[in-house]
PDB file of N, H, CA, C and O in Angstrom:
ATOM      1  N   MET A   1       0.666  -0.997   0.196  1.00  0.00           N
ATOM      2  CA  MET A   1      -0.081   0.017  -0.029  1.00  0.00           C
ATOM      3  C   MET A   1       0.593   1.068  -0.194  1.00  0.00           C
ATOM      4  O   MET A   1       0.194   2.015  -0.872  1.00  0.00           O
ATOM      5  N   SER A   2       1.736   1.027   0.430  1.00  0.00           N
ATOM      6  H   SER A   2       2.060   0.258   0.981  1.00  0.00           H
ATOM      7  CA  SER A   2       2.574   2.947   0.912  1.00  0.00           C
ATOM      8  C   SER A   2       3.377   2.967  -1.120  1.00  0.00           C
ATOM      9  O   SER A   2       3.854   3.820  -1.869  1.00  0.00           O
ATOM     10  N   ILE A   3       3.058   1.367  -1.182  1.00  0.00           N
ATOM     11  H   ILE A   3       2.671   0.674  -0.573  1.00  0.00           H
ATOM     12  CA  ILE A   3       4.002   2.475  -2.396  1.00  0.00           C
ATOM     13  C   ILE A   3       3.498   1.739  -4.342  1.00  0.00           C
ATOM     14  O   ILE A   3       3.982   1.275  -5.373  1.00  0.00           O
ATOM     15  N   ALA A   4       1.579   2.332  -3.342  1.00  0.00           N
ATOM     16  H   ALA A   4       1.185   2.709  -2.504  1.00  0.00           H
ATOM     17  CA  ALA A   4       0.672   3.224  -4.109  1.00  0.00           C
ATOM     18  C   ALA A   4       0.918   4.331  -3.761  1.00  0.00           C
ATOM     19  O   ALA A   4       1.377   4.933  -4.731  1.00  0.00           O
ATOM     20  N   MET A   5       0.844   5.274  -2.458  1.00  0.00           N
ATOM     21  H   MET A   5       0.470   4.784  -1.670  1.00  0.00           H
ATOM     22  CA  MET A   5       0.392   6.233  -2.044  1.00  0.00           C
ATOM     23  C   MET A   5       2.211   7.176  -3.084  1.00  0.00           C
ATOM     24  O   MET A   5       2.258   8.075  -3.924  1.00  0.00           O
ATOM     25  N   VAL A   6       3.248   6.407  -2.461  1.00  0.00           N
ATOM     26  H   VAL A   6       3.210   5.677  -1.779  1.00  0.00           H
ATOM     27  CA  VAL A   6       3.995   6.567  -3.572  1.00  0.00           C
ATOM     28  C   VAL A   6       4.049   7.120  -4.546  1.00  0.00           C
ATOM     29  O   VAL A   6       4.242   8.291  -4.873  1.00  0.00           O
ATOM     30  N   ALA A   7       3.745   5.614  -5.367  1.00  0.00           N
ATOM     31  H   ALA A   7       3.589   4.663  -5.102  1.00  0.00           H
ATOM     32  CA  ALA A   7       3.183   6.838  -6.797  1.00  0.00           C
ATOM     33  C   ALA A   7       1.643   7.687  -7.214  1.00  0.00           C
ATOM     34  O   ALA A   7       1.256   8.044  -8.326  1.00  0.00           O
ATOM     35  N   ILE A   8       0.970   7.839  -5.857  1.00  0.00           N
ATOM     36  H   ILE A   8       1.284   7.549  -4.954  1.00  0.00           H
ATOM     37  CA  ILE A   8      -0.169   8.575  -6.495  1.00  0.00           C
ATOM     38  C   ILE A   8       0.503   9.910  -6.331  1.00  0.00           C
ATOM     39  O   ILE A   8       0.521  10.739  -7.241  1.00  0.00           O
ATOM     40  N   LEU A   9       1.063  10.107  -5.137  1.00  0.00           N
ATOM     41  H   LEU A   9       1.049   9.434  -4.398  1.00  0.00           H
ATOM     42  CA  LEU A   9       1.714  11.139  -4.830  1.00  0.00           C
ATOM     43  C   LEU A   9       2.984  11.283  -5.532  1.00  0.00           C
ATOM     44  O   LEU A   9       3.608  12.091  -4.844  1.00  0.00           O
ATOM     45  N   GLY A  10       3.699  10.950  -6.506  1.00  0.00           N
ATOM     46  H   GLY A  10       3.192  10.294  -7.066  1.00  0.00           H
ATOM     47  CA  GLY A  10       4.593  11.631  -7.428  1.00  0.00           C
ATOM     48  C   GLY A  10       4.066  11.645  -8.965  1.00  0.00           C
ATOM     49  O   GLY A  10       4.426  12.156 -10.025  1.00  0.00           O
ATOM     50  N   GLY A  11       2.705  10.554  -8.369  1.00  0.00           N
ATOM     51  H   GLY A  11       2.413  10.139  -7.507  1.00  0.00           H
ATOM     52  CA  GLY A  11       1.845  11.979 -10.156  1.00  0.00           C
ATOM     53  C   GLY A  11       2.312  12.698  -9.060  1.00  0.00           C
ATOM     54  O   GLY A  11       3.452  12.843  -8.618  1.00  0.00           O
ATOM     55  N   VAL A  12       0.834  13.276  -8.567  1.00  0.00           N
ATOM     56  H   VAL A  12      -0.092  13.158  -8.926  1.00  0.00           H
ATOM     57  CA  VAL A  12       0.535  14.177  -8.480  1.00  0.00           C
ATOM     58  C   VAL A  12       2.119  15.906  -8.578  1.00  0.00           C
ATOM     59  O   VAL A  12       2.379  16.813  -9.368  1.00  0.00           O
ATOM     60  N   LEU A  13       2.494  15.559  -7.661  1.00  0.00           N
ATOM     61  H   LEU A  13       2.283  14.822  -7.019  1.00  0.00           H
ATOM     62  CA  LEU A  13       3.743  16.014  -7.687  1.00  0.00           C
ATOM     63  C   LEU A  13       4.738  16.018  -9.278  1.00  0.00           C
ATOM     64  O   LEU A  13       5.645  16.793  -9.581  1.00  0.00           O
ATOM     65  N   ILE A  14       4.355  15.241  -9.816  1.00  0.00           N
ATOM     66  H   ILE A  14       3.618  14.611  -9.570  1.00  0.00           H
ATOM     67  CA  ILE A  14       4.572  15.636 -11.756  1.00  0.00           C
ATOM     68  C   ILE A  14       3.642  16.390 -12.085  1.00  0.00           C
ATOM     69  O   ILE A  14       4.161  16.961 -13.044  1.00  0.00           O
ATOM     70  N   ALA A  15       3.066  16.631 -12.029  1.00  0.00           N
ATOM     71  H   ALA A  15       2.644  16.167 -11.250  1.00  0.00           H
ATOM     72  CA  ALA A  15       1.482  17.144 -12.214  1.00  0.00           C
ATOM     73  C   ALA A  15       1.295  18.939 -12.056  1.00  0.00           C
ATOM     74  O   ALA A  15       1.040  19.904 -12.776  1.00  0.00           O
ATOM     75  N   LEU A  16       1.651  18.592 -10.413  1.00  0.00           N
ATOM     76  H   LEU A  16       1.858  17.808  -9.828  1.00  0.00           H
ATOM     77  CA  LEU A  16       1.859  19.879 -10.183  1.00  0.00           C
ATOM     78  C   LEU A  16       3.153  20.386 -10.772  1.00  0.00           C
ATOM     79  O   LEU A  16       2.596  21.320 -11.349  1.00  0.00           O
ATOM     80  N   ALA A  17       4.670  20.571 -11.167  1.00  0.00           N
ATOM     81  H   ALA A  17       5.122  19.813 -10.698  1.00  0.00           H
ATOM     82  CA  ALA A  17       5.090  20.866 -11.195  1.00  0.00           C
ATOM     83  C   ALA A  17       5.096  20.807 -12.289  1.00  0.00           C
ATOM     84  O   ALA A  17       6.276  20.848 -12.638  1.00  0.00           O
ATOM     85  N   GLY A  18       4.137  20.693 -13.549  1.00  0.00           N
ATOM     86  H   GLY A  18       3.178  20.660 -13.266  1.00  0.00           H
ATOM     87  CA  GLY A  18       4.132  20.438 -14.924  1.00  0.00           C
ATOM     88  C   GLY A  18       3.304  22.130 -15.457  1.00  0.00           C
ATOM     89  O   GLY A  18       3.216  22.875 -16.433  1.00  0.00           O
ATOM     90  N   ILE A  19       2.774  21.980 -13.788  1.00  0.00           N
ATOM     91  H   ILE A  19       2.845  21.375 -12.995  1.00  0.00           H
ATOM     92  CA  ILE A  19       1.382  23.361 -14.503  1.00  0.00           C
ATOM     93  C   ILE A  19       2.335  24.773 -13.288  1.00  0.00           C
ATOM     94  O   ILE A  19       2.212  25.980 -13.499  1.00  0.00           O
ATOM     95  N   PHE A  20       3.043  24.290 -12.328  1.00  0.00           N
ATOM     96  H   PHE A  20       3.143  23.310 -12.157  1.00  0.00           H
ATOM     97  CA  PHE A  20       3.864  25.356 -12.044  1.00  0.00           C
ATOM     98  C   PHE A  20       4.527  26.179 -13.128  1.00  0.00           C
ATOM     99  O   PHE A  20       4.658  27.396 -13.256  1.00  0.00           O
ATOM    100  N   THR A  21       5.105  24.616 -14.256  1.00  0.00           N
ATOM    101  H   THR A  21       4.998  23.627 -14.152  1.00  0.00           H
ATOM    102  CA  THR A  21       6.218  25.523 -14.926  1.00  0.00           C
ATOM    103  C   THR A  21       5.613  26.213 -16.485  1.00  0.00           C
ATOM    104  O   THR A  21       6.080  27.159 -17.120  1.00  0.00           O
ATOM    105  N   ASP A  22       4.075  25.099 -16.884  1.00  0.00           N
ATOM    106  H   ASP A  22       3.695  24.330 -16.368  1.00  0.00           H
ATOM    107  CA  ASP A  22       3.559  26.297 -17.573  1.00  0.00           C
ATOM    108  C   ASP A  22       3.198  27.587 -17.586  1.00  0.00           C
ATOM    109  O   ASP A  22       3.127  28.420 -18.489  1.00  0.00           O
ATOM    110  N   ALA A  23       2.931  27.621 -16.175  1.00  0.00           N
ATOM    111  H   ALA A  23       2.988  26.944 -15.441  1.00  0.00           H
ATOM    112  CA  ALA A  23       2.137  28.899 -15.578  1.00  0.00           C
ATOM    113  C   ALA A  23       3.608  30.164 -15.744  1.00  0.00           C
ATOM    114  O   ALA A  23       3.506  31.317 -16.164  1.00  0.00           O
ATOM    115  N   ARG A  24       4.852  29.485 -15.278  1.00  0.00           N
ATOM    116  H   ARG A  24       4.935  28.548 -14.937  1.00  0.00           H
ATOM    117  CA  ARG A  24       5.473  30.346 -15.371  1.00  0.00           C
ATOM    118  C   ARG A  24       5.957  31.057 -17.321  1.00  0.00           C
ATOM    119  O   ARG A  24       6.082  32.147 -17.878  1.00  0.00           O
ATOM    120  N   THR A  25       6.086  29.356 -17.723  1.00  0.00           N
ATOM    121  H   THR A  25       5.985  28.470 -17.270  1.00  0.00           H
ATOM    122  CA  THR A  25       6.393  29.484 -19.584  1.00  0.00           C
ATOM    123  C   THR A  25       5.243  30.756 -19.601  1.00  0.00           C
ATOM    124  O   THR A  25       5.914  31.748 -19.887  1.00  0.00           O
ATOM    125  N   LYS A  26       4.261  31.048 -19.480  1.00  0.00           N
ATOM    126  H   LYS A  26       3.715  30.243 -19.248  1.00  0.00           H
ATOM    127  CA  LYS A  26       3.186  31.905 -19.974  1.00  0.00           C
ATOM    128  C   LYS A  26       3.396  33.473 -19.533  1.00  0.00           C
ATOM    129  O   LYS A  26       3.255  34.523 -20.160  1.00  0.00           O
ATOM    130  N   GLY A  27       3.800  33.173 -18.159  1.00  0.00           N
ATOM    131  H   GLY A  27       3.914  32.320 -17.651  1.00  0.00           H
ATOM    132  CA  GLY A  27       4.327  34.925 -17.633  1.00  0.00           C
ATOM    133  C   GLY A  27       5.858  34.881 -18.442  1.00  0.00           C
ATOM    134  O   GLY A  27       6.670  35.807 -18.457  1.00  0.00           O
ATOM    135  N   GLN A  28       5.965  33.941 -18.906  1.00  0.00           N
ATOM    136  H   GLN A  28       5.305  33.190 -18.893  1.00  0.00           H
ATOM    137  CA  GLN A  28       7.049  34.531 -19.283  1.00  0.00           C
ATOM    138  C   GLN A  28       7.130  35.362 -20.709  1.00  0.00           C
ATOM    139  O   GLN A  28       7.785  36.381 -20.931  1.00  0.00           O
ATOM    140  N   LYS A  29       6.389  34.727 -21.485  1.00  0.00           N
ATOM    141  H   LYS A  29       5.857  33.900 -21.304  1.00  0.00           H
ATOM    142  CA  LYS A  29       5.927  35.098 -22.622  1.00  0.00           C
ATOM    143  C   LYS A  29       5.191  36.644 -22.546  1.00  0.00           C
ATOM    144  O   LYS A  29       5.563  37.667 -23.121  1.00  0.00           O
ATOM    145  N   ILE A  30       4.203  36.486 -21.781  1.00  0.00           N
ATOM    146  H   ILE A  30       3.900  35.655 -21.315  1.00  0.00           H
ATOM    147  CA  ILE A  30       3.891  37.877 -21.906  1.00  0.00           C
ATOM    148  C   ILE A  30       4.539  38.806 -21.694  1.00  0.00           C
ATOM    149  O   ILE A  30       4.017  39.811 -22.176  1.00  0.00           O
ATOM    150  N   LYS A  31       5.906  39.089 -20.949  1.00  0.00           N
ATOM    151  H   LYS A  31       6.331  38.272 -20.557  1.00  0.00           H
ATOM    152  CA  LYS A  31       6.376  39.464 -20.402  1.00  0.00           C
ATOM    153  C   LYS A  31       6.954  40.553 -21.189  1.00  0.00           C
ATOM    154  O   LYS A  31       7.206  41.757 -21.137  1.00  0.00           O
ATOM    155  N   LEU A  32       7.087  38.875 -22.417  1.00  0.00           N
ATOM    156  H   LEU A  32       6.882  37.897 -22.459  1.00  0.00           H
ATOM    157  CA  LEU A  32       8.098  39.264 -23.685  1.00  0.00           C
ATOM    158  C   LEU A  32       7.568  40.070 -24.686  1.00  0.00           C
ATOM    159  O   LEU A  32       8.128  40.829 -25.476  1.00  0.00           O
ATOM    160  N   LYS A  33       6.269  39.751 -24.510  1.00  0.00           N
ATOM    161  H   LYS A  33       5.814  39.134 -23.868  1.00  0.00           H
ATOM    162  CA  LYS A  33       5.217  40.033 -25.540  1.00  0.00           C
ATOM    163  C   LYS A  33       5.377  42.190 -25.367  1.00  0.00           C
ATOM    164  O   LYS A  33       5.647  43.150 -26.089  1.00  0.00           O
ATOM    165  N   THR A  34       4.986  41.900 -23.904  1.00  0.00           N
ATOM    166  H   THR A  34       4.767  41.121 -23.318  1.00  0.00           H
ATOM    167  CA  THR A  34       5.060  43.560 -23.087  1.00  0.00           C
ATOM    168  C   THR A  34       6.153  44.250 -23.592  1.00  0.00           C
ATOM    169  O   THR A  34       5.978  45.250 -24.288  1.00  0.00           O
ATOM    170  N   ILE A  35       7.577  43.715 -23.248  1.00  0.00           N
ATOM    171  H   ILE A  35       7.719  42.903 -22.683  1.00  0.00           H
ATOM    172  CA  ILE A  35       9.029  44.586 -23.903  1.00  0.00           C
ATOM    173  C   ILE A  35       8.925  44.192 -24.688  1.00  0.00           C
ATOM    174  O   ILE A  35       8.251  43.598 -23.846  1.00  0.00           O
ATOM    175  N   GLU A  36       8.816  43.611 -26.010  1.00  0.00           N
ATOM    176  H   GLU A  36       9.363  44.094 -26.694  1.00  0.00           H
ATOM    177  CA  GLU A  36       8.976  43.871 -27.280  1.00  0.00           C
ATOM    178  C   GLU A  36       7.895  44.909 -28.005  1.00  0.00           C
ATOM    179  O   GLU A  36       7.999  45.334 -29.155  1.00  0.00           O
ATOM    180  N   LYS A  37       6.839  45.215 -27.067  1.00  0.00           N
ATOM    181  H   LYS A  37       6.755  44.870 -26.132  1.00  0.00           H
ATOM    182  CA  LYS A  37       5.558  46.075 -27.224  1.00  0.00           C
ATOM    183  C   LYS A  37       6.239  48.429 -26.927  1.00  0.00           C
ATOM    184  O   LYS A  37       6.312  49.562 -27.404  1.00  0.00           O
ATOM    185  N   GLU A  38       6.521  47.396 -25.642  1.00  0.00           N
ATOM    186  H   GLU A  38       6.461  46.476 -25.254  1.00  0.00           H
ATOM    187  CA  GLU A  38       7.320  48.600 -24.899  1.00  0.00           C
ATOM    188  C   GLU A  38       8.803  49.330 -26.193  1.00  0.00           C
ATOM    189  O   GLU A  38       9.086  50.524 -26.299  1.00  0.00           O
ATOM    190  N   VAL A  39       9.394  48.302 -26.887  1.00  0.00           N
ATOM    191  H   VAL A  39       9.164  47.333 -26.801  1.00  0.00           H
ATOM    192  CA  VAL A  39      10.332  48.995 -27.469  1.00  0.00           C
ATOM    193  C   VAL A  39       9.946  49.040 -28.925  1.00  0.00           C
ATOM    194  O   VAL A  39      10.819  49.200 -29.779  1.00  0.00           O
ATOM    195  N   GLU A  40       9.197  48.961 -29.113  1.00  0.00           N
ATOM    196  H   GLU A  40       8.489  48.832 -28.420  1.00  0.00           H
ATOM    197  CA  GLU A  40       8.131  49.099 -30.575  1.00  0.00           C
ATOM    198  C   GLU A  40       7.685  50.192 -30.397  1.00  0.00           C
ATOM    199  O   GLU A  40       7.789  50.872 -31.417  1.00  0.00           O
ATOM    200  N   LEU A  41       6.988  50.973 -29.143  1.00  0.00           N
ATOM    201  H   LEU A  41       6.904  50.420 -28.314  1.00  0.00           H
ATOM    202  CA  LEU A  41       6.528  52.201 -29.076  1.00  0.00           C
ATOM    203  C   LEU A  41       7.936  53.157 -28.551  1.00  0.00           C
ATOM    204  O   LEU A  41       7.972  54.333 -28.189  1.00  0.00           O
ATOM    205  N   GLU A  42       8.763  52.396 -28.641  1.00  0.00           N
ATOM    206  H   GLU A  42       8.733  51.440 -28.934  1.00  0.00           H
ATOM    207  CA  GLU A  42      10.277  53.725 -28.267  1.00  0.00           C
ATOM    208  C   GLU A  42      10.906  53.994 -29.218  1.00  0.00           C
ATOM    209  O   GLU A  42      11.639  54.980 -29.143  1.00  0.00           O
ATOM    210  N   LYS A  43      10.862  53.341 -30.265  1.00  0.00           N
ATOM    211  H   LYS A  43      10.266  52.540 -30.326  1.00  0.00           H
ATOM    212  CA  LYS A  43      10.945  53.922 -31.244  1.00  0.00           C
ATOM    213  C   LYS A  43      10.079  54.219 -32.184  1.00  0.00           C
ATOM    214  O   LYS A  43      10.744  54.349 -33.212  1.00  0.00           O
ATOM    215  N   LEU A  44       8.318  54.505 -32.541  1.00  0.00           N
ATOM    216  H   LEU A  44       7.779  54.400 -31.706  1.00  0.00           H
ATOM    217  CA  LEU A  44       7.992  55.303 -33.147  1.00  0.00           C
ATOM    218  C   LEU A  44       7.945  56.310 -32.287  1.00  0.00           C
ATOM    219  O   LEU A  44       7.102  57.138 -32.630  1.00  0.00           O
ATOM    220  N   ARG A  45       8.616  56.630 -31.120  1.00  0.00           N
ATOM    221  H   ARG A  45       9.301  55.957 -30.842  1.00  0.00           H
ATOM    222  CA  ARG A  45       8.630  57.520 -30.618  1.00  0.00           C
ATOM    223  C   ARG A  45       9.648  58.825 -31.600  1.00  0.00           C
ATOM    224  O   ARG A  45       9.679  59.934 -32.131  1.00  0.00           O
ATOM    225  N   LEU A  46      10.374  57.518 -31.252  1.00  0.00           N
ATOM    226  H   LEU A  46      10.348  56.616 -30.820  1.00  0.00           H
ATOM    227  CA  LEU A  46      12.574  58.144 -31.095  1.00  0.00           C
ATOM    228  C   LEU A  46      11.601  58.408 -32.959  1.00  0.00           C
ATOM    229  O   LEU A  46      12.085  59.484 -33.311  1.00  0.00           O
ATOM    230  N   GLU A  47      11.245  58.250 -33.372  1.00  0.00           N
ATOM    231  H   GLU A  47      10.853  57.376 -33.086  1.00  0.00           H
ATOM    232  CA  GLU A  47      10.937  58.662 -35.464  1.00  0.00           C
ATOM    233  C   GLU A  47      10.218  59.672 -34.764  1.00  0.00           C
ATOM    234  O   GLU A  47      10.957  60.563 -34.344  1.00  0.00           O
ATOM    235  N   SER A  48       9.226  59.788 -34.552  1.00  0.00           N
ATOM    236  H   SER A  48       8.626  59.065 -34.892  1.00  0.00           H
ATOM    237  CA  SER A  48       8.206  61.336 -34.077  1.00  0.00           C
ATOM    238  C   SER A  48       9.157  62.293 -33.519  1.00  0.00           C
ATOM    239  O   SER A  48       9.156  63.500 -33.762  1.00  0.00           O
ATOM    240  N   TYR A  49       9.629  61.933 -33.075  1.00  0.00           N
ATOM    241  H   TYR A  49       9.630  60.953 -32.877  1.00  0.00           H
ATOM    242  CA  TYR A  49      11.188  63.256 -31.864  1.00  0.00           C
ATOM    243  C   TYR A  49      11.792  63.314 -33.569  1.00  0.00           C
ATOM    244  O   TYR A  49      11.780  64.367 -34.206  1.00  0.00           O
ATOM    245  N   THR A  50      12.059  62.628 -33.869  1.00  0.00           N
ATOM    246  H   THR A  50      12.069  61.772 -33.351  1.00  0.00           H
ATOM    247  CA  THR A  50      12.907  63.038 -34.974  1.00  0.00           C
ATOM    248  C   THR A  50      12.087  64.150 -36.381  1.00  0.00           C
ATOM    249  O   THR A  50      12.234  65.325 -36.716  1.00  0.00           O
ATOM    250  N   GLN A  51      11.349  63.169 -36.801  1.00  0.00           N
ATOM    251  H   GLN A  51      11.230  62.214 -36.529  1.00  0.00           H
ATOM    252  CA  GLN A  51      10.584  63.677 -37.301  1.00  0.00           C
ATOM    253  C   GLN A  51      10.090  65.589 -37.101  1.00  0.00           C
ATOM    254  O   GLN A  51      10.338  66.491 -37.901  1.00  0.00           O
ATOM    255  N   GLU A  52       9.469  65.673 -35.978  1.00  0.00           N
ATOM    256  H   GLU A  52       9.267  64.940 -35.328  1.00  0.00           H
ATOM    257  CA  GLU A  52       9.636  66.885 -35.377  1.00  0.00           C
ATOM    258  C   GLU A  52      11.011  67.764 -35.561  1.00  0.00           C
ATOM    259  O   GLU A  52      11.037  68.684 -36.379  1.00  0.00           O
ATOM    260  N   THR A  53      12.022  67.468 -34.848  1.00  0.00           N
ATOM    261  H   THR A  53      12.001  66.720 -34.184  1.00  0.00           H
ATOM    262  CA  THR A  53      12.980  67.827 -35.116  1.00  0.00           C
ATOM    263  C   THR A  53      13.582  68.402 -36.132  1.00  0.00           C
ATOM    264  O   THR A  53      14.190  69.472 -36.136  1.00  0.00           O
ATOM    265  N   GLU A  54      13.345  67.454 -37.241  1.00  0.00           N
ATOM    266  H   GLU A  54      12.851  66.584 -37.238  1.00  0.00           H
ATOM    267  CA  GLU A  54      13.349  67.675 -38.528  1.00  0.00           C
ATOM    268  C   GLU A  54      12.744  69.011 -39.201  1.00  0.00           C
ATOM    269  O   GLU A  54      13.343  69.791 -39.942  1.00  0.00           O
ATOM    270  N   LYS A  55      10.855  69.108 -38.576  1.00  0.00           N
ATOM    271  H   LYS A  55      10.368  68.475 -37.974  1.00  0.00           H
ATOM    272  CA  LYS A  55       9.927  70.558 -38.974  1.00  0.00           C
ATOM    273  C   LYS A  55      11.015  71.144 -39.077  1.00  0.00           C
ATOM    274  O   LYS A  55      11.477  71.719 -40.063  1.00  0.00           O
ATOM    275  N   MET A  56      11.676  70.943 -37.527  1.00  0.00           N
ATOM    276  H   MET A  56      11.301  70.476 -36.726  1.00  0.00           H
ATOM    277  CA  MET A  56      11.669  71.968 -36.403  1.00  0.00           C
ATOM    278  C   MET A  56      12.679  73.703 -36.719  1.00  0.00           C
ATOM    279  O   MET A  56      12.773  74.871 -36.341  1.00  0.00           O
ATOM    280  N   LYS A  57      13.300  72.544 -37.812  1.00  0.00           N
ATOM    281  H   LYS A  57      13.224  71.595 -38.119  1.00  0.00           H
ATOM    282  CA  LYS A  57      14.959  73.012 -37.869  1.00  0.00           C
ATOM    283  C   LYS A  57      14.188  73.313 -39.969  1.00  0.00           C
ATOM    284  O   LYS A  57      14.304  74.434 -40.463  1.00  0.00           O
ATOM    285  N   LEU A  58      13.712  72.479 -40.560  1.00  0.00           N
ATOM    286  H   LEU A  58      13.618  71.568 -40.158  1.00  0.00           H
ATOM    287  CA  LEU A  58      13.236  73.651 -41.572  1.00  0.00           C
ATOM    288  C   LEU A  58      12.924  75.475 -40.795  1.00  0.00           C
ATOM    289  O   LEU A  58      13.583  76.514 -40.773  1.00  0.00           O
ATOM    290  N   GLU A  59      11.514  75.031 -40.239  1.00  0.00           N
ATOM    291  H   GLU A  59      10.979  74.187 -40.257  1.00  0.00           H
ATOM    292  CA  GLU A  59      10.883  76.460 -40.017  1.00  0.00           C
ATOM    293  C   GLU A  59      12.081  77.176 -39.393  1.00  0.00           C
ATOM    294  O   GLU A  59      11.847  78.362 -39.161  1.00  0.00           O
ATOM    295  N   LEU A  60      13.200  76.792 -39.090  1.00  0.00           N
ATOM    296  H   LEU A  60      13.391  75.828 -39.278  1.00  0.00           H
ATOM    297  CA  LEU A  60      13.839  77.965 -38.812  1.00  0.00           C
ATOM    298  C   LEU A  60      14.584  77.660 -39.546  1.00  0.00           C
ATOM    299  O   LEU A  60      15.512  77.710 -38.739  1.00  0.00           O
ATOM    300  N   GLU A  61      15.258  77.229 -40.825  1.00  0.00           N
ATOM    301  H   GLU A  61      14.504  77.188 -41.480  1.00  0.00           H
ATOM    302  CA  GLU A  61      16.023  77.792 -41.829  1.00  0.00           C
ATOM    303  C   GLU A  61      14.726  78.413 -42.480  1.00  0.00           C
ATOM    304  O   GLU A  61      14.980  78.809 -43.618  1.00  0.00           O
ATOM    305  N   HIS A  62      13.632  78.585 -42.168  1.00  0.00           N
ATOM    306  H   HIS A  62      13.426  78.263 -41.244  1.00  0.00           H
ATOM    307  CA  HIS A  62      12.263  78.971 -44.142  1.00  0.00           C
ATOM    308  C   HIS A  62      12.191  80.574 -42.778  1.00  0.00           C
ATOM    309  O   HIS A  62      12.104  81.549 -43.524  1.00  0.00           O
ATOM    310  N   SER A  63      12.195  80.977 -41.652  1.00  0.00           N
ATOM    311  H   SER A  63      12.265  80.185 -41.045  1.00  0.00           H
ATOM    312  CA  SER A  63      12.404  81.696 -40.689  1.00  0.00           C
ATOM    313  C   SER A  63      13.465  82.585 -40.839  1.00  0.00           C
ATOM    314  O   SER A  63      13.309  83.780 -40.590  1.00  0.00           O
ATOM    315  N   LYS A  64      14.492  82.146 -41.206  1.00  0.00           N
ATOM    316  H   LYS A  64      14.619  81.175 -41.408  1.00  0.00           H
ATOM    317  CA  LYS A  64      15.423  82.749 -41.070  1.00  0.00           C
ATOM    318  C   LYS A  64      15.791  83.411 -42.645  1.00  0.00           C
ATOM    319  O   LYS A  64      16.450  84.441 -42.785  1.00  0.00           O
ATOM    320  N   VAL A  65      15.276  82.670 -43.686  1.00  0.00           N
ATOM    321  H   VAL A  65      14.741  81.832 -43.572  1.00  0.00           H
ATOM    322  CA  VAL A  65      15.337  83.174 -45.264  1.00  0.00           C
ATOM    323  C   VAL A  65      14.157  84.847 -44.853  1.00  0.00           C
ATOM    324  O   VAL A  65      14.568  86.004 -44.943  1.00  0.00           O
ATOM    325  N   LEU A  66      12.779  84.448 -44.445  1.00  0.00           N
ATOM    326  H   LEU A  66      12.445  83.508 -44.372  1.00  0.00           H
ATOM    327  CA  LEU A  66      11.863  85.381 -44.462  1.00  0.00           C
ATOM    328  C   LEU A  66      12.642  87.028 -43.967  1.00  0.00           C
ATOM    329  O   LEU A  66      12.414  88.076 -44.572  1.00  0.00           O
ATOM    330  N   LEU A  67      13.801  86.875 -42.448  1.00  0.00           N
ATOM    331  H   LEU A  67      13.986  86.024 -41.957  1.00  0.00           H
ATOM    332  CA  LEU A  67      14.769  87.625 -41.995  1.00  0.00           C
ATOM    333  C   LEU A  67      15.332  88.050 -43.028  1.00  0.00           C
ATOM    334  O   LEU A  67      15.172  89.246 -43.274  1.00  0.00           O
ATOM    335  N   LEU A  68      16.040  87.352 -43.820  1.00  0.00           N
ATOM    336  H   LEU A  68      16.170  86.381 -43.620  1.00  0.00           H
ATOM    337  CA  LEU A  68      16.953  88.280 -44.550  1.00  0.00           C
ATOM    338  C   LEU A  68      16.268  89.105 -45.322  1.00  0.00           C
ATOM    339  O   LEU A  68      16.527  90.308 -45.359  1.00  0.00           O
ATOM    340  N   GLU A  69      14.695  88.186 -46.485  1.00  0.00           N
ATOM    341  H   GLU A  69      14.485  87.209 -46.454  1.00  0.00           H
ATOM    342  CA  GLU A  69      14.952  89.197 -47.926  1.00  0.00           C
ATOM    343  C   GLU A  69      14.239  90.838 -46.992  1.00  0.00           C
ATOM    344  O   GLU A  69      14.367  92.021 -47.305  1.00  0.00           O
ATOM    345  N   ALA A  70      13.561  90.234 -45.888  1.00  0.00           N
ATOM    346  H   ALA A  70      13.457  89.273 -45.634  1.00  0.00           H
ATOM    347  CA  ALA A  70      13.125  91.577 -44.805  1.00  0.00           C
ATOM    348  C   ALA A  70      14.159  93.072 -44.803  1.00  0.00           C
ATOM    349  O   ALA A  70      14.060  94.297 -44.856  1.00  0.00           O
ATOM    350  N   LYS A  71      15.425  91.706 -44.677  1.00  0.00           N
ATOM    351  H   LYS A  71      15.505  90.710 -44.634  1.00  0.00           H
ATOM    352  CA  LYS A  71      16.425  92.560 -44.425  1.00  0.00           C
ATOM    353  C   LYS A  71      17.106  94.028 -45.593  1.00  0.00           C
ATOM    354  O   LYS A  71      17.476  95.196 -45.713  1.00  0.00           O
ATOM    355  N   GLN A  72      16.769  92.336 -46.355  1.00  0.00           N
ATOM    356  H   GLN A  72      16.469  91.388 -46.257  1.00  0.00           H
ATOM    357  CA  GLN A  72      17.762  92.886 -47.897  1.00  0.00           C
ATOM    358  C   GLN A  72      16.174  94.033 -48.297  1.00  0.00           C
ATOM    359  O   GLN A  72      16.400  95.121 -48.826  1.00  0.00           O
ATOM    360  N   ASN A  73      14.886  93.680 -48.021  1.00  0.00           N
ATOM    361  H   ASN A  73      14.702  92.796 -47.591  1.00  0.00           H
ATOM    362  CA  ASN A  73      14.526  94.759 -49.097  1.00  0.00           C
ATOM    363  C   ASN A  73      14.005  95.910 -47.262  1.00  0.00           C
ATOM    364  O   ASN A  73      12.824  95.872 -46.917  1.00  0.00           O
ATOM    365  N   LEU A  74      14.560  96.366 -46.791  1.00  0.00           N
ATOM    366  H   LEU A  74      15.519  96.397 -47.072  1.00  0.00           H
ATOM    367  CA  LEU A  74      14.304  97.812 -46.016  1.00  0.00           C
ATOM    368  C   LEU A  74      15.577  98.328 -46.515  1.00  0.00           C
ATOM    369  O   LEU A  74      15.673  99.456 -46.999  1.00  0.00           O
ATOM    370  N   THR A  75      16.887  97.239 -46.364  1.00  0.00           N
ATOM    371  H   THR A  75      16.810  96.322 -45.971  1.00  0.00           H
ATOM    372  CA  THR A  75      17.987  98.081 -47.231  1.00  0.00           C
ATOM    373  C   THR A  75      18.193  98.565 -48.423  1.00  0.00           C
ATOM    374  O   THR A  75      19.311  99.034 -48.636  1.00  0.00           O
ATOM    375  N   LYS A  76      17.494  98.577 -49.177  1.00  0.00           N
ATOM    376  H   LYS A  76      16.586  98.196 -49.004  1.00  0.00           H
ATOM    377  CA  LYS A  76      16.962  99.039 -50.359  1.00  0.00           C
ATOM    378  C   LYS A  76      16.048  99.997 -50.682  1.00  0.00           C
ATOM    379  O   LYS A  76      15.756 100.199 -51.860  1.00  0.00           O
TER     380      LYS A  76
END
């Protein structure tokens, strides 16, 4: 009878270990997906920042041109 109890207890322990491992694996996969999404979001933020910076550079250059033209018109 003790051999049967050991076998049953062993089977239960193996099943519990499998359940625990599966839950841990699923948790790790969720964390990985979260990190991947955060990386993607950060890439989008960086791209947006770069585009905004380029836009501001163009606006500044345009303002410089307008100021130079205005200055030239005043000196004529």
